[in-house]
The first five atom37 places (N, CA, C, CB, O) and aatype in JSON, in Angstrom:
{
  "aatype": [20, 20, 20, 20, 20, 20, 20, 20, 20, 20, 20, 20, 20, 20, 20, 20, 20, 20, 20, 20, 20, 20, 20, 20, 20, 20, 20, 20, 20, 20, 20, 20, 20, 20, 20, 20, 20, 20, 20, 20, 20, 20, 20, 20, 20, 20, 20, 20, 20, 20, 20, 20, 20, 20, 20, 20, 20, 20, 20, 20, 20, 20, 20, 20, 20, 20, 20, 20, 20, 20, 20, 20, 20, 20, 20, 20, 20, 20, 20, 20, 20],
  "atom_mask": [
    [1, 1, 1, 1, 1],
    [1, 1, 1, 1, 1],
    [1, 1, 1, 1, 1],
    [1, 1, 1, 1, 1],
    [1, 1, 1, 1, 1],
    [1, 1, 1, 1, 1],
    [1, 1, 1, 1, 1],
    [1, 1, 1, 1, 1],
    [1, 1, 1, 1, 1],
    [1, 1, 1, 1, 1],
    [1, 1, 1, 1, 1],
    [1, 1, 1, 1, 1],
    [1, 1, 1, 1, 1],
    [1, 1, 1, 1, 1],
    [1, 1, 1, 1, 1],
    [1, 1, 1, 1, 1],
    [1, 1, 1, 1, 1],
    [1, 1, 1, 1, 1],
    [1, 1, 1, 1, 1],
    [1, 1, 1, 1, 1],
    [1, 1, 1, 1, 1],
    [1, 1, 1, 1, 1],
    [1, 1, 1, 1, 1],
    [1, 1, 1, 1, 1],
    [1, 1, 1, 1, 1],
    [1, 1, 1, 1, 1],
    [1, 1, 1, 1, 1],
    [1, 1, 1, 1, 1],
    [1, 1, 1, 1, 1],
    [1, 1, 1, 1, 1],
    [1, 1, 1, 1, 1],
    [1, 1, 1, 1, 1],
    [1, 1, 1, 1, 1],
    [1, 1, 1, 1, 1],
    [1, 1, 1, 1, 1],
    [1, 1, 1, 1, 1],
    [1, 1, 1, 1, 1],
    [1, 1, 1, 1, 1],
    [1, 1, 1, 1, 1],
    [1, 1, 1, 1, 1],
    [1, 1, 1, 1, 1],
    [1, 1, 1, 1, 1],
    [1, 1, 1, 1, 1],
    [1, 1, 1, 1, 1],
    [1, 1, 1, 1, 1],
    [1, 1, 1, 1, 1],
    [1, 1, 1, 1, 1],
    [1, 1, 1, 1, 1],
    [1, 1, 1, 1, 1],
    [1, 1, 1, 1, 1],
    [1, 1, 1, 1, 1],
    [1, 1, 1, 1, 1],
    [1, 1, 1, 1, 1],
    [1, 1, 1, 1, 1],
    [1, 1, 1, 1, 1],
    [1, 1, 1, 1, 1],
    [1, 1, 1, 1, 1],
    [1, 1, 1, 1, 1],
    [1, 1, 1, 1, 1],
    [1, 1, 1, 1, 1],
    [1, 1, 1, 1, 1],
    [1, 1, 1, 1, 1],
    [1, 1, 1, 1, 1],
    [1, 1, 1, 1, 1],
    [1, 1, 1, 1, 1],
    [1, 1, 1, 1, 1],
    [1, 1, 1, 1, 1],
    [1, 1, 1, 1, 1],
    [1, 1, 1, 1, 1],
    [1, 1, 1, 1, 1],
    [1, 1, 1, 1, 1],
    [1, 1, 1, 1, 1],
    [1, 1, 1, 1, 1],
    [1, 1, 1, 1, 1],
    [1, 1, 1, 1, 1],
    [1, 1, 1, 1, 1],
    [1, 1, 1, 1, 1],
    [1, 1, 1, 1, 1],
    [1, 1, 1, 1, 1],
    [1, 1, 1, 1, 1],
    [1, 1, 1, 1, 1]
  ],
  "atom_positions": [
    [[8.94, 31.47, 7.92], [7.56, 30.23, 8.25], [8.62, 29.32, 9.38], [6.85, 28.91, 6.34], [9.78, 28.96, 9.55]],
    [[7.48, 29.28, 9.9], [7.43, 28.0, 10.9], [8.3, 26.85, 10.25], [5.76, 27.41, 11.15], [8.81, 26.72, 9.13]],
    [[8.26, 25.96, 11.54], [9.3, 24.49, 10.82], [7.95, 24.06, 10.78], [10.75, 23.29, 11.85], [8.17, 22.88, 10.5]],
    [[6.67, 24.15, 10.85], [5.31, 23.64, 10.67], [4.67, 23.25, 9.02], [4.43, 24.8, 11.33], [4.21, 22.39, 8.27]],
    [[5.21, 25.21, 9.27], [4.99, 25.27, 7.88], [5.33, 24.77, 6.8], [5.13, 25.98, 7.62], [4.73, 24.27, 5.85]],
    [[7.36, 25.14, 7.32], [7.81, 24.64, 6.3], [7.54, 22.99, 5.72], [9.02, 24.94, 6.54], [7.49, 22.7, 4.53]],
    [[7.38, 22.02, 6.84], [6.92, 21.03, 6.75], [6.19, 20.98, 6.0], [6.62, 20.65, 7.51], [6.62, 20.61, 4.91]],
    [[5.05, 21.23, 6.05], [3.3, 21.24, 5.05], [4.19, 21.71, 3.5], [1.57, 23.09, 5.79], [4.14, 21.13, 2.41]],
    [[5.04, 23.03, 3.92], [4.81, 23.14, 2.32], [5.73, 22.32, 1.77], [4.98, 24.58, 1.65], [5.68, 22.49, 0.55]],
    [[6.76, 21.32, 2.13], [7.76, 20.54, 1.65], [6.88, 19.47, 1.02], [8.82, 20.05, 2.76], [6.92, 19.29, -0.2]],
    [[6.04, 18.71, 1.87], [5.3, 17.33, 2.56], [4.35, 18.01, 1.12], [4.51, 17.18, 4.79], [5.12, 18.07, 0.16]],
    [[3.34, 18.37, 0.83], [2.47, 19.09, -0.47], [3.74, 18.97, -1.77], [1.94, 21.19, -0.03], [3.56, 18.12, -2.64]],
    [[4.37, 19.41, -1.8], [5.61, 19.39, -2.99], [5.67, 17.98, -3.01], [7.25, 20.17, -2.63], [5.25, 17.26, -3.93]],
    [[6.35, 17.51, -1.69], [6.99, 15.78, -2.29], [6.33, 15.26, -2.33], [7.85, 14.83, -1.74], [6.76, 14.17, -1.92]],
    [[4.86, 15.12, -2.7], [3.41, 14.37, -3.61], [3.41, 14.72, -5.15], [1.72, 15.05, -2.99], [2.91, 14.14, -6.11]],
    [[4.02, 15.68, -5.07], [3.72, 15.63, -6.74], [4.89, 15.85, -7.43], [2.68, 16.74, -7.32], [4.96, 16.68, -8.33]],
    [[5.68, 15.28, -7.12], [6.96, 15.32, -7.83], [6.94, 13.45, -8.0], [8.47, 16.23, -6.75], [6.38, 12.54, -7.39]],
    [[8.17, 13.57, -9.52], [8.08, 11.94, -10.39], [9.03, 11.47, -9.78], [8.35, 11.72, -12.14], [9.63, 12.12, -8.93]],
    [[9.33, 10.22, -10.11], [10.0, 9.62, -9.43], [11.96, 10.46, -10.02], [9.45, 7.82, -9.73], [13.04, 10.72, -9.49]],
    [[11.51, 10.52, -10.95], [13.02, 10.93, -11.62], [13.43, 12.74, -10.95], [12.79, 10.94, -13.85], [14.47, 13.36, -11.15]],
    [[12.42, 13.11, -10.3], [12.74, 14.66, -9.48], [13.25, 14.08, -8.65], [11.62, 15.75, -8.89], [14.47, 14.15, -8.49]],
    [[12.22, 13.13, -7.65], [13.21, 12.89, -6.29], [13.83, 11.81, -6.39], [12.57, 12.8, -4.92], [13.85, 11.14, -5.35]],
    [[14.63, 11.16, -7.77], [15.68, 10.77, -7.54], [17.2, 12.23, -7.5], [15.66, 9.58, -8.65], [18.09, 12.37, -6.66]],
    [[17.01, 12.8, -8.38], [17.37, 14.22, -8.13], [17.88, 14.98, -7.05], [16.52, 14.76, -8.3], [19.03, 15.4, -6.96]],
    [[16.76, 15.16, -6.07], [16.88, 15.58, -4.95], [17.28, 14.79, -4.1], [16.02, 16.04, -4.62], [17.57, 15.29, -3.01]],
    [[17.41, 13.57, -4.24], [18.03, 12.82, -3.38], [19.72, 12.99, -3.54], [17.48, 11.4, -3.59], [20.51, 13.33, -2.65]],
    [[20.02, 12.65, -4.93], [21.35, 12.59, -5.39], [22.03, 13.72, -4.98], [21.46, 12.44, -6.78], [23.22, 13.62, -4.7]],
    [[21.02, 15.53, -4.85], [21.58, 16.51, -4.35], [22.16, 16.47, -3.1], [20.86, 17.33, -4.4], [23.22, 17.01, -2.78]],
    [[21.47, 15.85, -2.42], [20.75, 16.16, -0.39], [21.08, 14.86, 0.24], [18.52, 16.38, -0.06], [21.53, 15.27, 1.31]],
    [[21.16, 13.67, 0.29], [21.22, 12.38, 0.89], [22.66, 11.59, -0.08], [19.46, 11.54, 0.71], [22.83, 11.61, -1.3]],
    [[23.57, 10.91, 1.07], [24.5, 10.13, 0.51], [23.51, 8.9, 0.3], [25.89, 9.92, 1.42], [22.39, 8.69, 0.78]],
    [[24.29, 8.15, -0.57], [23.63, 6.9, -0.57], [23.82, 5.81, 0.34], [23.8, 6.42, -1.61], [22.78, 5.24, 0.67]],
    [[24.94, 5.37, 0.83], [24.59, 5.31, 2.54], [24.16, 5.64, 3.08], [24.96, 5.41, 3.31], [24.35, 4.89, 4.03]],
    [[23.19, 6.74, 3.55], [22.14, 7.14, 4.13], [20.83, 6.76, 3.82], [22.2, 8.21, 4.1], [19.98, 6.75, 4.7]],
    [[20.53, 6.41, 2.5], [19.66, 5.77, 1.97], [19.51, 4.05, 2.23], [19.88, 6.15, 0.7], [18.47, 3.48, 2.56]],
    [[21.1, 3.27, 1.92], [21.06, 2.08, 2.78], [20.5, 2.13, 3.58], [21.93, 1.64, 3.22], [19.42, 1.56, 3.72]],
    [[21.18, 3.0, 4.59], [20.76, 2.96, 6.03], [18.73, 3.43, 6.32], [22.02, 4.31, 6.86], [18.03, 3.06, 7.26]],
    [[18.46, 4.03, 5.5], [16.83, 3.89, 6.2], [16.64, 2.67, 5.4], [15.45, 5.32, 5.89], [16.03, 1.69, 5.82]],
    [[17.02, 2.72, 4.58], [16.56, 1.2, 4.17], [15.66, -0.23, 5.07], [17.92, 0.65, 3.86], [14.58, -0.78, 5.25]],
    [[17.32, -0.24, 5.44], [17.64, -1.6, 5.91], [16.93, -1.26, 7.62], [19.65, -2.05, 5.76], [16.47, -2.07, 8.42]],
    [[17.03, -0.17, 7.71], [16.07, 0.16, 9.26], [14.92, 0.21, 9.26], [16.18, 1.35, 9.95], [14.28, -0.19, 10.23]],
    [[14.33, 0.75, 8.13], [12.55, 0.17, 7.67], [12.38, -1.13, 7.51], [11.92, 0.66, 6.19], [11.24, -1.57, 7.63]],
    [[13.36, -1.93, 7.24], [12.97, -3.23, 6.89], [13.0, -3.93, 8.38], [14.01, -3.93, 5.69], [12.1, -4.55, 8.96]],
    [[14.15, -3.67, 8.75], [14.54, -4.26, 10.22], [12.86, -3.75, 11.15], [16.43, -3.22, 11.01], [12.32, -4.53, 11.94]],
    [[12.36, -2.52, 10.88], [11.23, -1.98, 12.11], [9.79, -2.75, 11.42], [11.04, 0.23, 12.23], [8.75, -2.85, 12.07]],
    [[9.94, -3.29, 9.9], [8.87, -3.91, 9.58], [8.96, -5.62, 9.9], [8.65, -3.52, 8.13], [7.99, -6.36, 9.71]],
    [[9.69, -5.89, 10.18], [10.05, -7.18, 10.66], [9.56, -7.69, 11.78], [11.24, -7.26, 10.79], [8.83, -8.64, 12.03]],
    [[10.38, -6.42, 12.78], [9.95, -6.69, 14.28], [8.97, -6.43, 14.77], [10.55, -6.24, 15.1], [8.74, -6.89, 15.88]],
    [[7.94, -5.53, 14.08], [7.17, -4.62, 15.12], [5.46, -4.94, 14.36], [7.86, -2.57, 15.07], [4.39, -4.53, 14.81]],
    [[5.75, -5.99, 12.79], [4.47, -6.72, 11.95], [4.44, -7.6, 11.8], [4.13, -6.56, 10.91], [5.63, -7.93, 11.84]],
    [[3.54, -8.95, 11.5], [3.04, -9.89, 11.84], [3.52, -9.98, 10.04], [1.49, -9.96, 12.72], [3.28, -8.98, 9.38]],
    [[3.98, -10.81, 9.54], [4.31, -11.52, 7.97], [2.8, -11.36, 7.49], [4.97, -13.5, 7.93], [1.87, -12.16, 7.66]],
    [[2.78, -10.07, 6.8], [1.6, -9.98, 6.46], [1.87, -8.74, 5.21], [0.61, -9.7, 7.81], [2.86, -8.0, 5.12]],
    [[0.6, -8.79, 4.25], [1.09, -7.14, 2.68], [1.52, -5.76, 3.3], [-0.74, -6.38, 1.47], [2.33, -4.96, 2.84]],
    [[0.74, -5.67, 4.54], [1.17, -4.69, 5.75], [2.01, -4.43, 6.13], [0.94, -4.78, 6.64], [2.2, -3.28, 6.52]],
    [[3.15, -5.63, 6.19], [4.67, -5.27, 6.71], [5.36, -4.61, 5.77], [5.55, -6.46, 7.07], [6.08, -3.62, 5.88]],
    [[4.94, -5.55, 4.41], [5.67, -5.13, 3.16], [5.49, -3.92, 2.5], [5.47, -5.95, 2.26], [6.38, -3.5, 1.76]],
    [[4.4, -3.27, 2.68], [4.08, -2.44, 2.67], [4.5, -0.94, 3.07], [3.47, -2.86, 2.93], [4.43, 0.15, 2.49]],
    [[4.98, -1.36, 4.33], [5.16, -0.39, 5.29], [7.13, -0.42, 4.86], [4.43, -0.98, 7.19], [7.99, 0.43, 4.62]],
    [[7.1, -1.29, 4.91], [8.71, -1.47, 4.83], [9.37, -0.74, 3.67], [9.1, -3.03, 4.65], [10.51, -0.28, 3.6]],
    [[7.99, -0.75, 2.45], [8.32, 0.17, 1.3], [8.18, 1.6, 1.63], [7.43, -0.12, 0.12], [9.08, 2.2, 1.05]],
    [[7.62, 2.21, 2.15], [6.89, 2.98, 2.35], [8.05, 4.26, 3.77], [5.36, 1.97, 2.78], [8.33, 5.45, 3.64]],
    [[8.38, 3.36, 4.83], [9.16, 3.85, 5.61], [9.75, 4.91, 5.43], [9.83, 3.2, 5.84], [9.54, 6.1, 5.66]],
    [[11.03, 3.91, 4.68], [12.19, 5.38, 4.22], [11.79, 6.51, 3.21], [13.65, 4.82, 3.4], [12.47, 7.17, 2.43]],
    [[10.84, 6.51, 3.4], [10.3, 7.57, 2.41], [9.9, 8.9, 3.46], [8.8, 6.9, 1.45], [9.99, 10.11, 3.26]],
    [[9.39, 8.1, 4.67], [9.04, 9.07, 5.48], [10.8, 9.4, 6.07], [7.71, 8.51, 6.67], [11.42, 10.45, 5.92]],
    [[11.15, 8.46, 6.57], [12.65, 9.05, 6.96], [13.31, 9.49, 6.57], [13.37, 8.67, 7.24], [14.37, 9.67, 7.17]],
    [[13.09, 9.93, 5.28], [14.18, 10.63, 4.33], [13.48, 11.9, 4.38], [14.46, 9.98, 2.66], [14.08, 12.95, 4.65]],
    [[12.17, 11.86, 4.13], [11.5, 13.44, 4.42], [11.39, 13.83, 5.63], [10.13, 13.67, 3.99], [11.3, 15.03, 5.9]],
    [[11.39, 13.1, 6.34], [12.29, 13.75, 8.16], [13.62, 14.27, 8.01], [12.7, 12.33, 9.51], [14.04, 15.26, 8.61]],
    [[14.12, 13.74, 7.37], [16.07, 14.07, 7.15], [15.67, 15.04, 5.72], [17.54, 12.05, 6.62], [16.75, 15.37, 5.23]],
    [[14.78, 15.47, 5.08], [15.11, 16.45, 4.17], [14.62, 17.68, 4.75], [14.57, 16.2, 2.83], [15.16, 18.71, 4.34]],
    [[13.88, 17.76, 5.46], [12.93, 19.32, 6.04], [14.07, 19.21, 6.9], [10.96, 19.42, 6.89], [14.81, 20.2, 6.83]],
    [[14.5, 18.15, 7.83], [15.11, 19.16, 8.76], [16.75, 20.05, 8.2], [15.39, 18.15, 10.24], [17.37, 21.01, 8.65]],
    [[16.95, 19.15, 7.05], [18.49, 19.94, 6.36], [17.58, 21.47, 5.8], [19.48, 18.69, 4.47], [18.24, 22.49, 5.63]],
    [[16.03, 21.48, 5.57], [15.79, 23.34, 5.09], [15.49, 23.79, 6.49], [14.17, 23.87, 3.79], [15.46, 25.02, 6.45]],
    [[15.36, 23.57, 7.16], [15.25, 23.95, 8.53], [16.57, 24.71, 9.1], [14.97, 22.67, 9.35], [16.51, 25.73, 9.78]],
    [[17.96, 23.97, 8.68], [18.91, 24.51, 8.97], [19.58, 25.58, 7.89], [19.6, 23.52, 9.35], [20.58, 26.25, 8.17]],
    [[18.84, 25.66, 6.5], [19.49, 26.54, 5.58], [18.62, 27.47, 6.05], [19.59, 26.25, 4.01], [19.13, 28.43, 6.62]],
    [[17.17, 27.41, 5.92], [16.46, 28.2, 6.45], [16.89, 29.31, 7.6], [15.64, 27.43, 6.8], [16.77, 30.51, 7.39]],
    [[17.46, 28.72, 8.94], [17.55, 29.66, 9.24], [19.31, 30.05, 9.58], [16.53, 29.69, 10.18], [19.63, 31.18, 9.96]]
  ]
}
């Protein structure tokens, strides 16, 4: 399986997970410290790069998920190799 195939498969699965399943996966693979970092980084990024509007709020809520997904895909790549 290529890295691209792995990423596509993972994001397809991610979309179908409910909150409890996501929390379980995160607890098993990502430290609380790292989750807090992603949340703080996303907030800082949104505040710095976007005007004060609802899109900045939406981005600051969604960006941590994107960062976490990227991190988890990288973990999967390492485990597959």
